[in-house]
mmCIF file of the N, C-alpha and C atoms, coordinates in Angstrom:
data_MODEL
# 
_entry.id   MODEL 
# 
loop_
_atom_site.group_PDB 
_atom_site.id 
_atom_site.type_symbol 
_atom_site.label_atom_id 
_atom_site.label_alt_id 
_atom_site.label_comp_id 
_atom_site.label_asym_id 
_atom_site.label_entity_id 
_atom_site.label_seq_id 
_atom_site.pdbx_PDB_ins_code 
_atom_site.Cartn_x 
_atom_site.Cartn_y 
_atom_site.Cartn_z 
_atom_site.occupancy 
_atom_site.B_iso_or_equiv 
_atom_site.pdbx_formal_charge 
_atom_site.auth_seq_id 
_atom_site.auth_comp_id 
_atom_site.auth_asym_id 
_atom_site.auth_atom_id 
_atom_site.pdbx_PDB_model_num 
ATOM 1   N N  . MET A 1 1  ? -6.370 8.982  -3.219  1.00 0.00 ? 1  MET A N  1 
ATOM 2   C CA . MET A 1 1  ? -4.943 9.158  -3.272  1.00 0.00 ? 1  MET A CA 1 
ATOM 3   C C  . MET A 1 1  ? -4.394 8.861  -4.666  1.00 0.00 ? 1  MET A C  1 
ATOM 4   N N  . GLN A 1 2  ? -5.009 7.918  -5.327  1.00 0.00 ? 2  GLN A N  1 
ATOM 5   C CA . GLN A 1 2  ? -4.556 7.527  -6.659  1.00 0.00 ? 2  GLN A CA 1 
ATOM 6   C C  . GLN A 1 2  ? -4.637 8.710  -7.633  1.00 0.00 ? 2  GLN A C  1 
ATOM 7   N N  . GLU A 1 3  ? -5.740 9.430  -7.605  1.00 0.00 ? 3  GLU A N  1 
ATOM 8   C CA . GLU A 1 3  ? -5.914 10.570 -8.492  1.00 0.00 ? 3  GLU A CA 1 
ATOM 9   C C  . GLU A 1 3  ? -4.955 11.706 -8.143  1.00 0.00 ? 3  GLU A C  1 
ATOM 10  N N  . PHE A 1 4  ? -4.673 11.855 -6.861  1.00 0.00 ? 4  PHE A N  1 
ATOM 11  C CA . PHE A 1 4  ? -3.767 12.901 -6.385  1.00 0.00 ? 4  PHE A CA 1 
ATOM 12  C C  . PHE A 1 4  ? -2.360 12.691 -6.960  1.00 0.00 ? 4  PHE A C  1 
ATOM 13  N N  . ILE A 1 5  ? -1.839 11.486 -6.827  1.00 0.00 ? 5  ILE A N  1 
ATOM 14  C CA . ILE A 1 5  ? -0.498 11.185 -7.339  1.00 0.00 ? 5  ILE A CA 1 
ATOM 15  C C  . ILE A 1 5  ? -0.473 11.280 -8.864  1.00 0.00 ? 5  ILE A C  1 
ATOM 16  N N  . GLU A 1 6  ? -1.511 10.775 -9.498  1.00 0.00 ? 6  GLU A N  1 
ATOM 17  C CA . GLU A 1 6  ? -1.582 10.824 -10.957 1.00 0.00 ? 6  GLU A CA 1 
ATOM 18  C C  . GLU A 1 6  ? -1.570 12.275 -11.448 1.00 0.00 ? 6  GLU A C  1 
ATOM 19  N N  . TYR A 1 7  ? -2.305 13.146 -10.783 1.00 0.00 ? 7  TYR A N  1 
ATOM 20  C CA . TYR A 1 7  ? -2.359 14.561 -11.140 1.00 0.00 ? 7  TYR A CA 1 
ATOM 21  C C  . TYR A 1 7  ? -0.971 15.206 -11.074 1.00 0.00 ? 7  TYR A C  1 
ATOM 22  N N  . ILE A 1 8  ? -0.258 14.962 -9.999  1.00 0.00 ? 8  ILE A N  1 
ATOM 23  C CA . ILE A 1 8  ? 1.063  15.567 -9.811  1.00 0.00 ? 8  ILE A CA 1 
ATOM 24  C C  . ILE A 1 8  ? 2.063  15.019 -10.823 1.00 0.00 ? 8  ILE A C  1 
ATOM 25  N N  . VAL A 1 9  ? 2.092  13.707 -10.977 1.00 0.00 ? 9  VAL A N  1 
ATOM 26  C CA . VAL A 1 9  ? 3.085  13.073 -11.846 1.00 0.00 ? 9  VAL A CA 1 
ATOM 27  C C  . VAL A 1 9  ? 2.874  13.463 -13.310 1.00 0.00 ? 9  VAL A C  1 
ATOM 28  N N  . LYS A 1 10 ? 1.631  13.583 -13.744 1.00 0.00 ? 10 LYS A N  1 
ATOM 29  C CA . LYS A 1 10 ? 1.370  13.943 -15.139 1.00 0.00 ? 10 LYS A CA 1 
ATOM 30  C C  . LYS A 1 10 ? 1.914  15.320 -15.485 1.00 0.00 ? 10 LYS A C  1 
ATOM 31  N N  . ARG A 1 11 ? 2.050  16.181 -14.502 1.00 0.00 ? 11 ARG A N  1 
ATOM 32  C CA . ARG A 1 11 ? 2.593  17.504 -14.755 1.00 0.00 ? 11 ARG A CA 1 
ATOM 33  C C  . ARG A 1 11 ? 4.119  17.537 -14.710 1.00 0.00 ? 11 ARG A C  1 
ATOM 34  N N  . LEU A 1 12 ? 4.736  16.463 -14.236 1.00 0.00 ? 12 LEU A N  1 
ATOM 35  C CA . LEU A 1 12 ? 6.193  16.402 -14.158 1.00 0.00 ? 12 LEU A CA 1 
ATOM 36  C C  . LEU A 1 12 ? 6.837  15.743 -15.374 1.00 0.00 ? 12 LEU A C  1 
ATOM 37  N N  . VAL A 1 13 ? 6.121  14.880 -16.069 1.00 0.00 ? 13 VAL A N  1 
ATOM 38  C CA . VAL A 1 13 ? 6.714  14.059 -17.133 1.00 0.00 ? 13 VAL A CA 1 
ATOM 39  C C  . VAL A 1 13 ? 6.451  14.641 -18.519 1.00 0.00 ? 13 VAL A C  1 
ATOM 40  N N  . ASP A 1 14 ? 7.191  14.144 -19.508 1.00 0.00 ? 14 ASP A N  1 
ATOM 41  C CA . ASP A 1 14 ? 7.011  14.555 -20.896 1.00 0.00 ? 14 ASP A CA 1 
ATOM 42  C C  . ASP A 1 14 ? 5.886  13.788 -21.588 1.00 0.00 ? 14 ASP A C  1 
ATOM 43  N N  . HIS A 1 15 ? 5.586  12.578 -21.116 1.00 0.00 ? 15 HIS A N  1 
ATOM 44  C CA . HIS A 1 15 ? 4.562  11.727 -21.718 1.00 0.00 ? 15 HIS A CA 1 
ATOM 45  C C  . HIS A 1 15 ? 3.490  11.393 -20.680 1.00 0.00 ? 15 HIS A C  1 
ATOM 46  N N  . PRO A 1 16 ? 2.577  12.345 -20.411 1.00 0.00 ? 16 PRO A N  1 
ATOM 47  C CA . PRO A 1 16 ? 1.568  12.115 -19.368 1.00 0.00 ? 16 PRO A CA 1 
ATOM 48  C C  . PRO A 1 16 ? 0.584  11.002 -19.701 1.00 0.00 ? 16 PRO A C  1 
ATOM 49  N N  . GLU A 1 17 ? 0.440  10.671 -20.973 1.00 0.00 ? 17 GLU A N  1 
ATOM 50  C CA . GLU A 1 17 ? -0.483 9.606  -21.351 1.00 0.00 ? 17 GLU A CA 1 
ATOM 51  C C  . GLU A 1 17 ? 0.021  8.223  -20.931 1.00 0.00 ? 17 GLU A C  1 
ATOM 52  N N  . ASP A 1 18 ? 1.310  8.104  -20.626 1.00 0.00 ? 18 ASP A N  1 
ATOM 53  C CA . ASP A 1 18 ? 1.887  6.824  -20.216 1.00 0.00 ? 18 ASP A CA 1 
ATOM 54  C C  . ASP A 1 18 ? 1.958  6.651  -18.704 1.00 0.00 ? 18 ASP A C  1 
ATOM 55  N N  . VAL A 1 19 ? 1.432  7.605  -17.944 1.00 0.00 ? 19 VAL A N  1 
ATOM 56  C CA . VAL A 1 19 ? 1.436  7.504  -16.484 1.00 0.00 ? 19 VAL A CA 1 
ATOM 57  C C  . VAL A 1 19 ? 0.334  6.543  -16.059 1.00 0.00 ? 19 VAL A C  1 
ATOM 58  N N  . LYS A 1 20 ? 0.703  5.577  -15.221 1.00 0.00 ? 20 LYS A N  1 
ATOM 59  C CA . LYS A 1 20 ? -0.271 4.603  -14.729 1.00 0.00 ? 20 LYS A CA 1 
ATOM 60  C C  . LYS A 1 20 ? -0.062 4.424  -13.228 1.00 0.00 ? 20 LYS A C  1 
ATOM 61  N N  . VAL A 1 21 ? -1.139 4.607  -12.468 1.00 0.00 ? 21 VAL A N  1 
ATOM 62  C CA . VAL A 1 21 ? -1.088 4.438  -11.017 1.00 0.00 ? 21 VAL A CA 1 
ATOM 63  C C  . VAL A 1 21 ? -2.080 3.338  -10.643 1.00 0.00 ? 21 VAL A C  1 
ATOM 64  N N  . THR A 1 22 ? -1.586 2.313  -9.978  1.00 0.00 ? 22 THR A N  1 
ATOM 65  C CA . THR A 1 22 ? -2.418 1.199  -9.542  1.00 0.00 ? 22 THR A CA 1 
ATOM 66  C C  . THR A 1 22 ? -2.435 1.184  -8.020  1.00 0.00 ? 22 THR A C  1 
ATOM 67  N N  . GLN A 1 23 ? -3.618 1.055  -7.447  1.00 0.00 ? 23 GLN A N  1 
ATOM 68  C CA . GLN A 1 23 ? -3.754 1.048  -5.990  1.00 0.00 ? 23 GLN A CA 1 
ATOM 69  C C  . GLN A 1 23 ? -4.069 -0.359 -5.502  1.00 0.00 ? 23 GLN A C  1 
ATOM 70  N N  . ILE A 1 24 ? -3.293 -0.809 -4.521  1.00 0.00 ? 24 ILE A N  1 
ATOM 71  C CA . ILE A 1 24 ? -3.500 -2.116 -3.896  1.00 0.00 ? 24 ILE A CA 1 
ATOM 72  C C  . ILE A 1 24 ? -3.806 -1.855 -2.424  1.00 0.00 ? 24 ILE A C  1 
ATOM 73  N N  . ASP A 1 25 ? -4.983 -2.263 -1.994  1.00 0.00 ? 25 ASP A N  1 
ATOM 74  C CA . ASP A 1 25 ? -5.405 -2.021 -0.615  1.00 0.00 ? 25 ASP A CA 1 
ATOM 75  C C  . ASP A 1 25 ? -5.246 -3.268 0.239   1.00 0.00 ? 25 ASP A C  1 
ATOM 76  N N  . SER A 1 26 ? -4.790 -3.050 1.456   1.00 0.00 ? 26 SER A N  1 
ATOM 77  C CA . SER A 1 26 ? -4.779 -4.102 2.471   1.00 0.00 ? 26 SER A CA 1 
ATOM 78  C C  . SER A 1 26 ? -5.447 -3.512 3.711   1.00 0.00 ? 26 SER A C  1 
ATOM 79  N N  . GLU A 1 27 ? -5.387 -4.216 4.818   1.00 0.00 ? 27 GLU A N  1 
ATOM 80  C CA . GLU A 1 27 ? -6.082 -3.756 6.022   1.00 0.00 ? 27 GLU A CA 1 
ATOM 81  C C  . GLU A 1 27 ? -5.609 -2.401 6.513   1.00 0.00 ? 27 GLU A C  1 
ATOM 82  N N  . LYS A 1 28 ? -4.301 -2.239 6.656   1.00 0.00 ? 28 LYS A N  1 
ATOM 83  C CA . LYS A 1 28 ? -3.779 -1.018 7.265   1.00 0.00 ? 28 LYS A CA 1 
ATOM 84  C C  . LYS A 1 28 ? -3.075 -0.082 6.296   1.00 0.00 ? 28 LYS A C  1 
ATOM 85  N N  . THR A 1 29 ? -2.780 -0.548 5.082   1.00 0.00 ? 29 THR A N  1 
ATOM 86  C CA . THR A 1 29 ? -2.038 0.287  4.151   1.00 0.00 ? 29 THR A CA 1 
ATOM 87  C C  . THR A 1 29 ? -2.636 0.246  2.749   1.00 0.00 ? 29 THR A C  1 
ATOM 88  N N  . SER A 1 30 ? -2.342 1.284  2.007   1.00 0.00 ? 30 SER A N  1 
ATOM 89  C CA . SER A 1 30 ? -2.638 1.333  0.578   1.00 0.00 ? 30 SER A CA 1 
ATOM 90  C C  . SER A 1 30 ? -1.312 1.499  -0.138  1.00 0.00 ? 30 SER A C  1 
ATOM 91  N N  . ILE A 1 31 ? -1.048 0.622  -1.081  1.00 0.00 ? 31 ILE A N  1 
ATOM 92  C CA . ILE A 1 31 ? 0.181  0.704  -1.858  1.00 0.00 ? 31 ILE A CA 1 
ATOM 93  C C  . ILE A 1 31 ? -0.178 1.238  -3.234  1.00 0.00 ? 31 ILE A C  1 
ATOM 94  N N  . LEU A 1 32 ? 0.481  2.323  -3.626  1.00 0.00 ? 32 LEU A N  1 
ATOM 95  C CA . LEU A 1 32 ? 0.273  2.906  -4.940  1.00 0.00 ? 32 LEU A CA 1 
ATOM 96  C C  . LEU A 1 32 ? 1.494  2.597  -5.797  1.00 0.00 ? 32 LEU A C  1 
ATOM 97  N N  . GLU A 1 33 ? 1.278  1.865  -6.879  1.00 0.00 ? 33 GLU A N  1 
ATOM 98  C CA . GLU A 1 33 ? 2.363  1.521  -7.793  1.00 0.00 ? 33 GLU A CA 1 
ATOM 99  C C  . GLU A 1 33 ? 2.320  2.484  -8.968  1.00 0.00 ? 33 GLU A C  1 
ATOM 100 N N  . LEU A 1 34 ? 3.409  3.189  -9.177  1.00 0.00 ? 34 LEU A N  1 
ATOM 101 C CA . LEU A 1 34 ? 3.507  4.189  -10.223 1.00 0.00 ? 34 LEU A CA 1 
ATOM 102 C C  . LEU A 1 34 ? 4.411  3.682  -11.327 1.00 0.00 ? 34 LEU A C  1 
ATOM 103 N N  . SER A 1 35 ? 3.912  3.714  -12.559 1.00 0.00 ? 35 SER A N  1 
ATOM 104 C CA . SER A 1 35 ? 4.758  3.362  -13.698 1.00 0.00 ? 35 SER A CA 1 
ATOM 105 C C  . SER A 1 35 ? 4.658  4.474  -14.733 1.00 0.00 ? 35 SER A C  1 
ATOM 106 N N  . VAL A 1 36 ? 5.805  4.833  -15.304 1.00 0.00 ? 36 VAL A N  1 
ATOM 107 C CA . VAL A 1 36 ? 5.891  5.875  -16.321 1.00 0.00 ? 36 VAL A CA 1 
ATOM 108 C C  . VAL A 1 36 ? 6.757  5.353  -17.459 1.00 0.00 ? 36 VAL A C  1 
ATOM 109 N N  . LYS A 1 37 ? 6.781  6.094  -18.549 1.00 0.00 ? 37 LYS A N  1 
ATOM 110 C CA . LYS A 1 37 ? 7.635  5.731  -19.677 1.00 0.00 ? 37 LYS A CA 1 
ATOM 111 C C  . LYS A 1 37 ? 9.095  5.778  -19.220 1.00 0.00 ? 37 LYS A C  1 
ATOM 112 N N  . GLU A 1 38 ? 9.905  4.904  -19.786 1.00 0.00 ? 38 GLU A N  1 
ATOM 113 C CA . GLU A 1 38 ? 11.290 4.763  -19.337 1.00 0.00 ? 38 GLU A CA 1 
ATOM 114 C C  . GLU A 1 38 ? 12.066 6.080  -19.355 1.00 0.00 ? 38 GLU A C  1 
ATOM 115 N N  . GLY A 1 39 ? 11.834 6.923  -20.340 1.00 0.00 ? 39 GLY A N  1 
ATOM 116 C CA . GLY A 1 39 ? 12.529 8.203  -20.431 1.00 0.00 ? 39 GLY A CA 1 
ATOM 117 C C  . GLY A 1 39 ? 12.137 9.184  -19.345 1.00 0.00 ? 39 GLY A C  1 
ATOM 118 N N  . ASP A 1 40 ? 10.956 9.012  -18.775 1.00 0.00 ? 40 ASP A N  1 
ATOM 119 C CA . ASP A 1 40 ? 10.468 9.916  -17.729 1.00 0.00 ? 40 ASP A CA 1 
ATOM 120 C C  . ASP A 1 40 ? 10.824 9.447  -16.323 1.00 0.00 ? 40 ASP A C  1 
ATOM 121 N N  . LEU A 1 41 ? 11.399 8.289  -16.203 1.00 0.00 ? 41 LEU A N  1 
ATOM 122 C CA . LEU A 1 41 ? 11.705 7.728  -14.881 1.00 0.00 ? 41 LEU A CA 1 
ATOM 123 C C  . LEU A 1 41 ? 12.657 8.630  -14.092 1.00 0.00 ? 41 LEU A C  1 
ATOM 124 N N  . GLY A 1 42 ? 13.634 9.209  -14.762 1.00 0.00 ? 42 GLY A N  1 
ATOM 125 C CA . GLY A 1 42 ? 14.580 10.104 -14.095 1.00 0.00 ? 42 GLY A CA 1 
ATOM 126 C C  . GLY A 1 42 ? 13.924 11.357 -13.547 1.00 0.00 ? 42 GLY A C  1 
ATOM 127 N N  . LYS A 1 43 ? 12.902 11.837 -14.228 1.00 0.00 ? 43 LYS A N  1 
ATOM 128 C CA . LYS A 1 43 ? 12.197 13.029 -13.754 1.00 0.00 ? 43 LYS A CA 1 
ATOM 129 C C  . LYS A 1 43 ? 11.392 12.732 -12.500 1.00 0.00 ? 43 LYS A C  1 
ATOM 130 N N  . ILE A 1 44 ? 10.896 11.527 -12.390 1.00 0.00 ? 44 ILE A N  1 
ATOM 131 C CA . ILE A 1 44 ? 10.112 11.141 -11.222 1.00 0.00 ? 44 ILE A CA 1 
ATOM 132 C C  . ILE A 1 44 ? 11.020 10.868 -10.028 1.00 0.00 ? 44 ILE A C  1 
ATOM 133 N N  . ILE A 1 45 ? 12.155 10.238 -10.274 1.00 0.00 ? 45 ILE A N  1 
ATOM 134 C CA . ILE A 1 45 ? 13.077 9.942  -9.175  1.00 0.00 ? 45 ILE A CA 1 
ATOM 135 C C  . ILE A 1 45 ? 13.805 11.205 -8.742  1.00 0.00 ? 45 ILE A C  1 
ATOM 136 N N  . GLY A 1 46 ? 14.266 11.995 -9.697  1.00 0.00 ? 46 GLY A N  1 
ATOM 137 C CA . GLY A 1 46 ? 14.933 13.250 -9.380  1.00 0.00 ? 46 GLY A CA 1 
ATOM 138 C C  . GLY A 1 46 ? 16.375 13.061 -8.943  1.00 0.00 ? 46 GLY A C  1 
ATOM 139 N N  . LYS A 1 47 ? 17.036 14.150 -8.747  1.00 0.00 ? 47 LYS A N  1 
ATOM 140 C CA . LYS A 1 47 ? 18.438 14.134 -8.343  1.00 0.00 ? 47 LYS A CA 1 
ATOM 141 C C  . LYS A 1 47 ? 18.553 13.596 -6.918  1.00 0.00 ? 47 LYS A C  1 
ATOM 142 N N  . SER A 1 48 ? 19.283 12.530 -6.759  1.00 0.00 ? 48 SER A N  1 
ATOM 143 C CA . SER A 1 48 ? 19.467 11.846 -5.463  1.00 0.00 ? 48 SER A CA 1 
ATOM 144 C C  . SER A 1 48 ? 18.148 11.400 -4.843  1.00 0.00 ? 48 SER A C  1 
ATOM 145 N N  . GLY A 1 49 ? 17.118 11.220 -5.672  1.00 0.00 ? 49 GLY A N  1 
ATOM 146 C CA . GLY A 1 49 ? 15.837 10.735 -5.170  1.00 0.00 ? 49 GLY A CA 1 
ATOM 147 C C  . GLY A 1 49 ? 14.976 11.785 -4.497  1.00 0.00 ? 49 GLY A C  1 
ATOM 148 N N  . ARG A 1 50 ? 15.301 13.039 -4.698  1.00 0.00 ? 50 ARG A N  1 
ATOM 149 C CA . ARG A 1 50 ? 14.572 14.111 -4.015  1.00 0.00 ? 50 ARG A CA 1 
ATOM 150 C C  . ARG A 1 50 ? 13.120 14.230 -4.460  1.00 0.00 ? 50 ARG A C  1 
ATOM 151 N N  . THR A 1 51 ? 12.860 14.106 -5.752  1.00 0.00 ? 51 THR A N  1 
ATOM 152 C CA . THR A 1 51 ? 11.487 14.224 -6.241  1.00 0.00 ? 51 THR A CA 1 
ATOM 153 C C  . THR A 1 51 ? 10.637 13.065 -5.734  1.00 0.00 ? 51 THR A C  1 
ATOM 154 N N  . ALA A 1 52 ? 11.200 11.863 -5.767  1.00 0.00 ? 52 ALA A N  1 
ATOM 155 C CA . ALA A 1 52 ? 10.474 10.686 -5.268  1.00 0.00 ? 52 ALA A CA 1 
ATOM 156 C C  . ALA A 1 52 ? 10.179 10.832 -3.779  1.00 0.00 ? 52 ALA A C  1 
ATOM 157 N N  . LYS A 1 53 ? 11.129 11.353 -3.027  1.00 0.00 ? 53 LYS A N  1 
ATOM 158 C CA . LYS A 1 53 ? 10.931 11.554 -1.596  1.00 0.00 ? 53 LYS A CA 1 
ATOM 159 C C  . LYS A 1 53 ? 9.842  12.598 -1.346  1.00 0.00 ? 53 LYS A C  1 
ATOM 160 N N  . ALA A 1 54 ? 9.837  13.651 -2.153  1.00 0.00 ? 54 ALA A N  1 
ATOM 161 C CA . ALA A 1 54 ? 8.817  14.692 -2.009  1.00 0.00 ? 54 ALA A CA 1 
ATOM 162 C C  . ALA A 1 54 ? 7.427  14.134 -2.335  1.00 0.00 ? 54 ALA A C  1 
ATOM 163 N N  . LEU A 1 55 ? 7.333  13.306 -3.376  1.00 0.00 ? 55 LEU A N  1 
ATOM 164 C CA . LEU A 1 55 ? 6.051  12.679 -3.717  1.00 0.00 ? 55 LEU A CA 1 
ATOM 165 C C  . LEU A 1 55 ? 5.551  11.802 -2.570  1.00 0.00 ? 55 LEU A C  1 
ATOM 166 N N  . ARG A 1 56 ? 6.459  11.045 -1.977  1.00 0.00 ? 56 ARG A N  1 
ATOM 167 C CA . ARG A 1 56 ? 6.078  10.173 -0.858  1.00 0.00 ? 56 ARG A CA 1 
ATOM 168 C C  . ARG A 1 56 ? 5.633  10.990 0.353   1.00 0.00 ? 56 ARG A C  1 
ATOM 169 N N  . THR A 1 57 ? 6.299  12.113 0.597   1.00 0.00 ? 57 THR A N  1 
ATOM 170 C CA . THR A 1 57 ? 5.928  12.981 1.707   1.00 0.00 ? 57 THR A CA 1 
ATOM 171 C C  . THR A 1 57 ? 4.543  13.585 1.491   1.00 0.00 ? 57 THR A C  1 
ATOM 172 N N  . LEU A 1 58 ? 4.279  14.061 0.270   1.00 0.00 ? 58 LEU A N  1 
ATOM 173 C CA . LEU A 1 58 ? 2.960  14.598 -0.048  1.00 0.00 ? 58 LEU A CA 1 
ATOM 174 C C  . LEU A 1 58 ? 1.874  13.543 0.101   1.00 0.00 ? 58 LEU A C  1 
ATOM 175 N N  . LEU A 1 59 ? 2.153  12.340 -0.347  1.00 0.00 ? 59 LEU A N  1 
ATOM 176 C CA . LEU A 1 59 ? 1.185  11.254 -0.253  1.00 0.00 ? 59 LEU A CA 1 
ATOM 177 C C  . LEU A 1 59 ? 0.885  10.913 1.201   1.00 0.00 ? 59 LEU A C  1 
ATOM 178 N N  . THR A 1 60 ? 1.909  10.843 2.017   1.00 0.00 ? 60 THR A N  1 
ATOM 179 C CA . THR A 1 60 ? 1.730  10.541 3.434   1.00 0.00 ? 60 THR A CA 1 
ATOM 180 C C  . THR A 1 60 ? 0.906  11.635 4.125   1.00 0.00 ? 60 THR A C  1 
ATOM 181 N N  . ALA A 1 61 ? 1.215  12.886 3.820   1.00 0.00 ? 61 ALA A N  1 
ATOM 182 C CA . ALA A 1 61 ? 0.490  13.999 4.433   1.00 0.00 ? 61 ALA A CA 1 
ATOM 183 C C  . ALA A 1 61 ? -0.974 14.032 3.975   1.00 0.00 ? 61 ALA A C  1 
ATOM 184 N N  . ALA A 1 62 ? -1.213 13.796 2.702   1.00 0.00 ? 62 ALA A N  1 
ATOM 185 C CA . ALA A 1 62 ? -2.585 13.808 2.182   1.00 0.00 ? 62 ALA A CA 1 
ATOM 186 C C  . ALA A 1 62 ? -3.408 12.667 2.769   1.00 0.00 ? 62 ALA A C  1 
ATOM 187 N N  . ALA A 1 63 ? -2.792 11.501 2.923   1.00 0.00 ? 63 ALA A N  1 
ATOM 188 C CA . ALA A 1 63 ? -3.498 10.357 3.505   1.00 0.00 ? 63 ALA A CA 1 
ATOM 189 C C  . ALA A 1 63 ? -3.835 10.630 4.968   1.00 0.00 ? 63 ALA A C  1 
ATOM 190 N N  . ALA A 1 64 ? -2.910 11.220 5.703   1.00 0.00 ? 64 ALA A N  1 
ATOM 191 C CA . ALA A 1 64 ? -3.149 11.525 7.116   1.00 0.00 ? 64 ALA A CA 1 
ATOM 192 C C  . ALA A 1 64 ? -4.244 12.580 7.266   1.00 0.00 ? 64 ALA A C  1 
ATOM 193 N N  . LYS A 1 65 ? -4.223 13.581 6.417   1.00 0.00 ? 65 LYS A N  1 
ATOM 194 C CA . LYS A 1 65 ? -5.208 14.656 6.503   1.00 0.00 ? 65 LYS A CA 1 
ATOM 195 C C  . LYS A 1 65 ? -6.622 14.158 6.183   1.00 0.00 ? 65 LYS A C  1 
ATOM 196 N N  . SER A 1 66 ? -6.721 13.268 5.225   1.00 0.00 ? 66 SER A N  1 
ATOM 197 C CA . SER A 1 66 ? -8.043 12.769 4.843   1.00 0.00 ? 66 SER A CA 1 
ATOM 198 C C  . SER A 1 66 ? -8.524 11.637 5.747   1.00 0.00 ? 66 SER A C  1 
ATOM 199 N N  . GLY A 1 67 ? -7.699 11.240 6.701   1.00 0.00 ? 67 GLY A N  1 
ATOM 200 C CA . GLY A 1 67 ? -8.098 10.215 7.659   1.00 0.00 ? 67 GLY A CA 1 
ATOM 201 C C  . GLY A 1 67 ? -8.047 8.802  7.110   1.00 0.00 ? 67 GLY A C  1 
ATOM 202 N N  . GLN A 1 68 ? -7.358 8.623  5.995   1.00 0.00 ? 68 GLN A N  1 
ATOM 203 C CA . GLN A 1 68 ? -7.247 7.293  5.409   1.00 0.00 ? 68 GLN A CA 1 
ATOM 204 C C  . GLN A 1 68 ? -6.095 6.529  6.038   1.00 0.00 ? 68 GLN A C  1 
ATOM 205 N N  . LYS A 1 69 ? -5.998 5.267  5.640   1.00 0.00 ? 69 LYS A N  1 
ATOM 206 C CA . LYS A 1 69 ? -4.919 4.442  6.162   1.00 0.00 ? 69 LYS A CA 1 
ATOM 207 C C  . LYS A 1 69 ? -3.582 4.861  5.560   1.00 0.00 ? 69 LYS A C  1 
ATOM 208 N N  . ARG A 1 70 ? -2.526 4.279  6.021   1.00 0.00 ? 70 ARG A N  1 
ATOM 209 C CA . ARG A 1 70 ? -1.172 4.605  5.581   1.00 0.00 ? 70 ARG A CA 1 
ATOM 210 C C  . ARG A 1 70 ? -1.028 4.350  4.080   1.00 0.00 ? 70 ARG A C  1 
ATOM 211 N N  . ALA A 1 71 ? -0.358 5.243  3.390   1.00 0.00 ? 71 ALA A N  1 
ATOM 212 C CA . ALA A 1 71 ? -0.171 5.120  1.946   1.00 0.00 ? 71 ALA A CA 1 
ATOM 213 C C  . ALA A 1 71 ? 1.314  5.032  1.629   1.00 0.00 ? 71 ALA A C  1 
ATOM 214 N N  . ILE A 1 72 ? 1.660  4.128  0.728   1.00 0.00 ? 72 ILE A N  1 
ATOM 215 C CA . ILE A 1 72 ? 3.041  3.897  0.321   1.00 0.00 ? 72 ILE A CA 1 
ATOM 216 C C  . ILE A 1 72 ? 3.122  4.040  -1.192  1.00 0.00 ? 72 ILE A C  1 
ATOM 217 N N  . LEU A 1 73 ? 4.137  4.744  -1.692  1.00 0.00 ? 73 LEU A N  1 
ATOM 218 C CA . LEU A 1 73 ? 4.335  4.915  -3.122  1.00 0.00 ? 73 LEU A CA 1 
ATOM 219 C C  . LEU A 1 73 ? 5.508  4.051  -3.565  1.00 0.00 ? 73 LEU A C  1 
ATOM 220 N N  . GLU A 1 74 ? 5.252  3.188  -4.545  1.00 0.00 ? 74 GLU A N  1 
ATOM 221 C CA . GLU A 1 74 ? 6.305  2.380  -5.146  1.00 0.00 ? 74 GLU A CA 1 
ATOM 222 C C  . GLU A 1 74 ? 6.433  2.778  -6.603  1.00 0.00 ? 74 GLU A C  1 
ATOM 223 N N  . ILE A 1 75 ? 7.662  3.052  -7.036  1.00 0.00 ? 75 ILE A N  1 
ATOM 224 C CA . ILE A 1 75 ? 7.909  3.424  -8.423  1.00 0.00 ? 75 ILE A CA 1 
ATOM 225 C C  . ILE A 1 75 ? 8.390  2.179  -9.154  1.00 0.00 ? 75 ILE A C  1 
ATOM 226 N N  . ILE A 1 76 ? 7.625  1.755  -10.162 1.00 0.00 ? 76 ILE A N  1 
ATOM 227 C CA . ILE A 1 76 ? 7.919  0.556  -10.922 1.00 0.00 ? 76 ILE A CA 1 
ATOM 228 C C  . ILE A 1 76 ? 8.789  0.934  -12.127 1.00 0.00 ? 76 ILE A C  1 
ATOM 229 N N  . GLU A 1 77 ? 9.882  0.213  -12.311 1.00 0.00 ? 77 GLU A N  1 
ATOM 230 C CA . GLU A 1 77 ? 10.769 0.482  -13.456 1.00 0.00 ? 77 GLU A CA 1 
ATOM 231 C C  . GLU A 1 77 ? 10.341 -0.314 -14.650 1.00 0.00 ? 77 GLU A C  1 
# 
């Protein structure tokens, strides 16, 4: 899941070299922490949070399809 989110986000931002995704695993969930350069934060969140919501939806669907545990995306400012 980490590579999946990293792949998508790098194509959305102006500074793909500053994209960092950290995965924290627990028993039932995987938390993916996403950090980008400050100028790219608006592109990831999107208008009214639509892009962030779409990323979370894709992550949830990909995790369910691959049979993995629940995945949560957190955007770090």
